[in-house]
C-alpha positions as CSV (number, residue, x, y, z in Angstrom):
1,X,10.3,-23.9,0.5
2,X,13.9,-22.7,0.7
3,X,15.4,-19.7,-1.1
4,X,16.9,-21.8,-3.9
5,X,13.6,-23.5,-4.6
6,X,11.8,-20.2,-4.6
7,X,14.3,-18.5,-6.9
8,X,14.1,-21.6,-9.2
9,X,10.3,-21.4,-9.3
10,X,10.4,-17.7,-9.9
11,X,12.7,-18.2,-12.9
12,X,10.5,-21.0,-14.2
13,X,7.4,-18.8,-13.8
14,X,9.0,-16.1,-15.9
15,X,10.4,-18.3,-18.7
16,X,8.2,-21.4,-18.6
17,X,4.9,-20.4,-16.9
18,X,3.0,-23.6,-18.0
19,X,5.5,-25.8,-16.3
20,X,5.6,-23.5,-13.3
21,X,1.8,-23.7,-13.0
22,X,1.9,-27.5,-13.1
23,X,4.6,-27.6,-10.5
24,X,2.7,-25.3,-8.1
25,X,-0.6,-27.2,-8.5
26,X,1.2,-30.5,-8.0
27,X,2.1,-29.4,-4.5
28,X,-1.5,-29.6,-3.3
29,X,-0.9,-27.2,-0.5
30,X,-3.6,-27.1,2.2
31,X,-6.4,-24.6,1.4
32,X,-6.3,-23.0,4.9
33,X,-2.5,-22.5,4.5
34,X,-3.0,-20.8,1.1
35,X,-5.7,-18.4,2.4
36,X,-3.4,-17.4,5.2
37,X,-0.5,-16.9,2.7
38,X,-2.7,-14.8,0.6
39,X,-3.7,-12.6,3.6
40,X,0.0,-12.3,4.5
41,X,0.9,-11.2,0.9
42,X,-1.9,-8.6,1.1
43,X,-0.4,-7.2,4.4
44,X,3.2,-7.2,3.0
45,X,2.0,-5.5,-0.2
46,X,0.2,-3.0,2.0
47,X,3.3,-2.2,3.9
48,X,5.3,-1.7,0.7
49,X,2.5,0.5,-0.6
50,X,2.7,2.6,2.6
51,X,6.5,2.9,2.2
52,X,6.1,4.0,-1.5
53,X,3.6,6.7,-0.4
54,X,6.1,8.2,2.0
55,X,9.0,8.1,-0.4
56,X,9.9,10.7,-3.0
57,X,8.6,14.2,-3.4
58,X,5.6,15.6,-1.4
59,X,2.4,14.7,-3.3
60,X,0.3,17.4,-4.8
61,X,-2.7,18.1,-2.5
62,X,-5.1,18.3,-5.5
63,X,-3.8,15.0,-6.8
64,X,-4.3,13.4,-3.4
65,X,-7.9,14.5,-3.3
66,X,-8.5,12.6,-6.6
67,X,-7.3,9.3,-5.0
68,X,-10.2,7.3,-3.4
69,X,-10.0,7.3,0.4
70,X,-9.5,3.6,0.5
71,X,-6.2,4.0,-1.3
72,X,-5.0,6.8,0.9
73,X,-4.9,4.5,4.0
74,X,-2.4,1.6,4.0
75,X,-4.8,-0.4,6.3
76,X,-7.8,0.1,4.0
77,X,-5.6,-0.5,1.0
78,X,-4.6,-3.9,2.5
79,X,-8.2,-4.8,3.2
80,X,-9.2,-3.8,-0.3
81,X,-6.4,-5.8,-1.8
82,X,-7.3,-8.9,0.1
83,X,-10.9,-8.6,-0.7
84,X,-10.0,-8.1,-4.4
85,X,-7.8,-11.2,-4.4
86,X,-10.5,-13.3,-2.7
87,X,-13.0,-12.2,-5.3
88,X,-10.5,-12.9,-8.1
89,X,-9.9,-16.5,-6.9
90,X,-13.6,-17.2,-6.7
91,X,-14.5,-15.5,-9.9
92,X,-11.8,-17.1,-12.0
93,X,-12.8,-20.5,-10.6
94,X,-16.5,-20.0,-11.2
95,X,-16.2,-18.4,-14.7
96,X,-13.7,-21.0,-15.8
97,X,-15.8,-23.9,-14.7
98,X,-18.9,-22.4,-16.3
99,X,-17.0,-22.4,-19.6
100,X,-16.1,-26.1,-19.3
101,X,-12.9,-25.7,-17.2
102,X,-11.9,-28.2,-14.4
103,X,-10.0,-25.8,-12.1
104,X,-10.8,-25.8,-8.4
105,X,-10.5,-23.1,-5.8
106,X,-7.3,-24.6,-4.2
107,X,-5.5,-24.6,-7.6
108,X,-6.5,-21.1,-8.5
109,X,-5.7,-19.9,-5.0
110,X,-2.2,-21.5,-5.1
111,X,-1.4,-19.9,-8.4
112,X,-2.6,-16.4,-7.5
113,X,-0.9,-16.5,-4.1
114,X,2.4,-17.3,-5.9
115,X,1.8,-14.4,-8.3
116,X,1.4,-12.1,-5.3
117,X,4.8,-13.3,-4.0
118,X,6.3,-12.2,-7.3
119,X,4.3,-9.0,-7.2
120,X,5.8,-8.2,-3.8
121,X,9.3,-8.8,-5.2
122,X,8.6,-6.4,-8.1
123,X,7.2,-3.8,-5.6
124,X,10.4,-4.0,-3.5
125,X,12.5,-3.6,-6.6
126,X,10.5,-0.5,-7.6
127,X,11.1,1.1,-4.2
128,X,14.9,1.0,-4.9
129,X,14.7,1.9,-8.6
130,X,12.3,4.9,-8.0
131,X,15.0,6.6,-6.0
132,X,18.1,5.4,-7.9
133,X,16.9,5.0,-11.5
134,X,13.4,6.4,-12.1
135,X,13.4,5.6,-15.8
136,X,14.3,2.0,-15.1
137,X,11.4,1.9,-12.6
138,X,9.0,2.9,-15.3
139,X,10.4,0.3,-17.7
140,X,10.0,-2.4,-15.0
141,X,6.4,-1.4,-14.4
142,X,5.6,-1.7,-18.1
143,X,7.4,-5.0,-18.5
144,X,6.0,-6.5,-15.3
145,X,2.5,-5.5,-16.2
146,X,2.5,-7.1,-19.7
147,X,4.5,-10.2,-18.7
148,X,2.4,-10.6,-15.5
149,X,-0.8,-10.6,-17.6
150,X,0.7,-13.3,-20.0
151,X,1.6,-15.4,-17.0
152,X,-1.9,-15.0,-15.4
153,X,-3.6,-16.1,-18.7
154,X,-1.2,-19.1,-18.9
155,X,-2.0,-20.0,-15.3
156,X,-5.7,-19.9,-15.9
157,X,-5.3,-22.1,-19.0
158,X,-3.3,-24.7,-17.0
159,X,-5.6,-24.6,-14.0
160,X,-8.8,-25.2,-16.0
161,X,-7.1,-27.6,-18.5
162,X,-8.4,-25.6,-21.6
163,X,-5.2,-25.9,-23.7
164,X,-6.8,-22.9,-25.5
165,X,-5.2,-19.5,-24.7
166,X,-8.2,-17.7,-26.3
167,X,-10.6,-19.4,-24.0
168,X,-8.4,-18.5,-21.0
169,X,-8.4,-14.8,-22.2
170,X,-12.2,-15.0,-22.3
171,X,-12.3,-16.3,-18.8
172,X,-10.2,-13.5,-17.6
173,X,-12.2,-10.9,-19.4
174,X,-15.5,-12.2,-18.1
175,X,-14.0,-12.5,-14.6
176,X,-12.9,-8.9,-14.7
177,X,-16.4,-7.7,-15.6
178,X,-17.9,-9.8,-12.8
179,X,-15.2,-8.5,-10.3
180,X,-16.1,-4.8,-11.1
181,X,-19.4,-5.3,-9.3
182,X,-17.8,-7.0,-6.3
183,X,-14.9,-4.6,-6.0
184,X,-17.3,-1.6,-6.3
185,X,-19.3,-2.9,-3.4
186,X,-16.1,-3.4,-1.3
187,X,-14.9,0.1,-2.2
188,X,-18.2,1.6,-1.2
189,X,-18.1,-0.1,2.2
190,X,-14.5,1.1,2.8
191,X,-15.4,4.7,1.7
192,X,-18.4,4.6,4.0
193,X,-16.2,3.5,6.9
194,X,-13.7,6.3,6.2
195,X,-16.5,8.9,6.0
196,X,-18.2,7.6,9.1
197,X,-14.9,7.8,11.0
198,X,-14.2,11.3,9.8
C-alpha cells in the first residue's frame, strides 16, 4: 500500500469503521505476512515506548518501583505486547465463534494489525505533543482511547457478521476476561526471567 492509500484507509477507519473493516478483510492478506506485520508493529511500538521512557522529567524512583519489571524493559515490553496481541487475536476469534460469529483468525488478525498501525501513529503524535503541548497530549489519549474502543467493537461486529453491536461488546468483554489469565501467565514468565537474570 502506498501513503495515499494508507491515509485514505486511516480516515475511513476513523469516520466509517464498518466500511474500513470490510475493505481490510476484502484484501485477504496472507496469514504469514500478517503475523510478521503484527510482530513488526510490536517492535516499533516498543521502540516508541522506549523513547517515551527517556523523554521528559526524571521519573520518581518510588513510582518506578511500582511498575512491573516487564514494563521497565523495552525488550520485555515488546515481547509482552506481541504475546498480548496474539492472545487477543485468538481469543476474539474463539469467543466470537462460540457466540455464533463467523470470523476467522486471518480476518481478526488483519483488523488488529491495522489498529496497531494506527496506535503507532498516535504514539508518535504523543511524543511530540508531550513536549510541546502536554494538555493536548492528554486530550489525545482520552479521545484515542474512547474512539479506539468504538472502532474495535465495530471491527469485531463486522468480522463475525453479527450486525449486533451489543453482541460484539459481549464478545469483547468475555475475551478480556479470558485474556487476563493468558496475560498473567506471560507476565509471570517475564518477571521470572528478569528476576533470574538479576
